[in-house]
C-alpha distance (Angstrom), angle and dihedral (degrees) to the residues before:
residue distance angle dihedral
X1 . . .
X2 3.79 . .
X3 3.85 112.7 .
X4 3.81 94.4 -164.1
X5 3.82 91.7 51.4
X6 3.81 89.4 49.2
X7 3.82 90.6 51.1
X8 3.79 90.8 49.2
X9 3.81 91.2 49.2
X10 3.81 91.6 49.9
X11 3.80 91.2 47.7
X12 3.81 92.4 49.3
X13 3.81 91.9 47.4
X14 3.79 90.6 48.4
X15 3.81 91.1 51.5
X16 3.80 91.8 48.2
X17 3.79 93.4 52.1
X18 3.80 101.7 34.9
X19 3.74 110.8 168.3
X20 3.80 96.1 -121.7
X21 3.77 97.8 49.2
X22 3.85 127.1 20.7
X23 3.75 133.0 67.9
X24 3.79 93.1 -85.4
X25 3.79 90.8 53.7
X26 3.79 91.0 55.8
X27 3.81 90.9 45.3
X28 3.81 90.7 51.5
X29 3.80 90.8 53.0
X30 3.80 90.6 49.5
X31 3.82 91.6 46.2
X32 3.80 91.3 53.5
X33 3.78 93.9 51.4
X34 3.79 127.2 98.2
X35 3.81 88.9 -135.3
X36 3.81 91.4 64.5
X37 3.79 93.3 54.4
X38 3.81 92.0 42.2
X39 3.81 88.0 53.6
X40 3.83 91.1 52.6
X41 3.80 89.1 47.1
X42 3.82 91.6 51.9
X43 3.82 91.9 46.6
X44 3.81 90.3 50.7
X45 3.80 92.6 48.2
X46 3.79 90.5 47.1
X47 3.83 91.4 51.7
X48 3.80 91.8 49.9
X49 3.82 90.5 46.7
X50 3.81 91.7 52.4
X51 3.80 90.4 49.5
X52 3.80 91.9 50.4
X53 3.82 91.2 45.6
X54 3.79 90.3 55.3
X55 3.80 90.8 46.0
X56 3.79 101.9 44.5
X57 3.82 105.2 23.5
X58 3.80 101.8 33.0
X59 3.84 91.3 30.7
X60 3.81 95.3 -132.5
X61 3.78 105.0 149.0
X62 3.83 121.3 -139.1
X63 3.80 124.7 -116.8
X64 3.80 126.1 -144.9
X65 3.82 93.1 -91.6
X66 3.81 91.1 50.5
X67 3.80 90.4 51.8
X68 3.80 91.3 48.1
X69 3.81 89.4 53.5
X70 3.83 87.8 50.2
X71 3.79 89.2 54.5
X72 3.81 91.1 52.7
X73 3.81 90.2 48.4
X74 3.81 90.0 49.8
X75 3.81 88.2 51.8
X76 3.82 88.3 53.7
X77 3.80 89.7 51.9
X78 3.82 91.4 50.6
X79 3.81 93.3 48.0
X80 3.81 90.8 48.3
X81 3.82 91.4 49.8
X82 3.80 92.4 51.9
X83 3.82 92.8 42.3
X84 3.81 92.6 54.6
X85 3.81 89.0 66.6
X86 3.81 99.6 30.1
X87 3.82 100.1 43.7
X88 3.82 94.2 103.5
X89 3.79 89.5 63.9
X90 3.82 103.1 83.2
X91 3.81 95.1 -150.5
X92 3.81 93.9 47.1
X93 3.80 91.1 46.3
X94 3.80 90.6 51.6
X95 3.81 90.4 47.3
X96 3.81 90.5 51.1
X97 3.81 90.7 52.1
X98 3.81 91.0 48.3
X99 3.80 91.0 49.6
X100 3.79 88.6 51.2
X101 3.82 88.6 56.8
X102 3.82 90.4 51.0
X103 3.81 90.2 48.9
X104 3.80 91.5 49.2
X105 3.82 90.4 50.6
X106 3.81 90.3 50.4
X107 3.79 91.9 48.0
X108 3.80 91.7 47.3
X109 3.79 93.1 50.4
X110 3.82 93.4 48.1
X111 3.82 90.9 44.5
X112 3.80 90.1 51.5
X113 3.81 90.1 52.3
X114 3.80 89.9 47.3
X115 3.80 92.9 50.1
X116 3.80 90.7 43.7
X117 3.79 91.2 52.7
X118 3.79 90.4 47.7
X119 3.80 93.5 48.4
X120 3.80 96.3 35.4
X121 3.81 99.7 -119.5
X122 3.81 95.2 112.8
X123 3.76 130.6 40.6
X124 3.76 118.9 -158.1
X125 3.76 136.6 166.5
X126 3.76 101.5 -88.3
X127 3.77 108.3 173.0
X128 3.77 130.9 138.3
X129 3.81 95.8 -88.8
X130 3.80 115.0 97.8
X131 3.80 90.0 -155.3
X132 3.79 97.1 -135.2
X133 3.81 121.2 149.2
X134 3.81 118.8 -109.7
X135 3.81 91.2 -105.8
X136 3.83 90.5 57.8
X137 3.81 101.9 34.4
X138 3.79 98.0 152.4
X139 3.80 91.2 162.1
X140 3.82 89.5 59.6
X141 3.80 96.4 41.0
X142 3.83 97.5 43.4
X143 3.82 106.6 19.3
X144 3.81 93.7 161.7
X145 3.80 88.6 63.4
X146 3.80 106.8 26.3
X147 3.81 109.3 26.1
X148 3.81 114.8 118.3
X149 3.82 108.3 -126.1
X150 3.80 105.2 176.8
X151 3.78 143.9 10.6
X152 3.79 121.6 -94.0
X153 3.75 121.8 -89.8
X154 3.75 116.8 118.9
X155 3.78 139.4 -5.6
X156 3.80 124.5 -133.1
X157 3.77 123.6 -98.2
X158 3.79 114.0 -104.9
X159 3.82 109.0 -174.9
X160 3.80 136.7 -24.8
X161 3.79 93.1 5.7
X162 3.82 93.1 -56.5
X163 3.79 112.2 137.9
X164 3.77 124.5 -143.3
X165 3.82 90.6 -110.3
X166 3.81 91.3 53.9
X167 3.79 92.0 48.0
X168 3.81 91.1 47.4
X169 3.79 95.2 51.7
X170 3.82 92.9 48.8
X171 3.81 94.3 44.9
X172 3.83 91.2 46.2
X173 3.80 91.3 51.3
X174 3.82 91.0 48.8
X175 3.81 90.4 48.5
X176 3.81 90.4 49.9
X177 3.81 94.2 50.6
X178 3.79 92.8 44.1
X179 3.81 93.3 46.2
X180 3.80 92.3 47.7
X181 3.82 89.0 52.1
X182 3.79 88.8 50.6
X183 3.81 91.8 51.5
X184 3.81 91.2 51.1
X185 3.80 92.5 47.6
X186 3.81 93.7 46.6
X187 3.83 90.8 46.7
X188 3.79 90.1 51.8
X189 3.79 90.0 48.2
X190 3.80 91.1 46.7
X191 3.82 90.9 50.0
X192 3.80 91.2 44.8
X193 3.81 90.3 52.3
X194 3.80 91.9 49.8
X195 3.81 91.3 48.3
X196 3.79 89.9 51.6
X197 3.82 91.2 52.8
X198 3.83 93.0 53.4
C-alpha cells in the first residue's frame, strides 16, 4: 500500500468528477431535485397500475413472484414519497438513493426468478403463500393488491412479444445501474461538501 499513490488517485478522481462539471455533477443535481423523485414515484405508480390492469381488467391472476415484485415497487413509491420532502437533507437524500439501490436489487432478483420460472431455467417454491411474517402480512391487510391468486408459470405479453418478466428484468437492471450511479454522484457531492466545510 502506497499512501502517496492513493492520495494521487483520489485527487485525480476528484478532478475528473468535479461537482460542477462532469457526469457525476449533473447526476448529483438531478438526484437532489424534486423532479427526479416525482419521476420515480410516477414510474412506480404506473407499474402498479399496469399490474392491477392485467389482474382486474384482463383477469390474469398474479403469482407469488409477481406479488413480491409489487411489494418492491410499492417500497420504491414509499421511498420516492419521503424523498420528495426530505431531499434537501443531504444524509436523508443519500439514504433514499441507497434504499433505491436495495429496492432495485430486490426487484432484479425477483424478476430473474420470475423469468427463470417462465423459461424453465430456475425452479423455486411458487405456492400460494406470500411468506410474509404476521407483523407484515400485506396479503391479509390489502388482499386486493397483495394476495397471491395463482401459481407461477408464465407472465403475459406486453408489447411486441415482450413478456412482463422480460420487461421487469430489463427495467430492474436499468434502475439498479441508474440508482448506483446516483449513489456514487451523491456520495461525491456529500464528500465534496464536507471537504469545502473543513
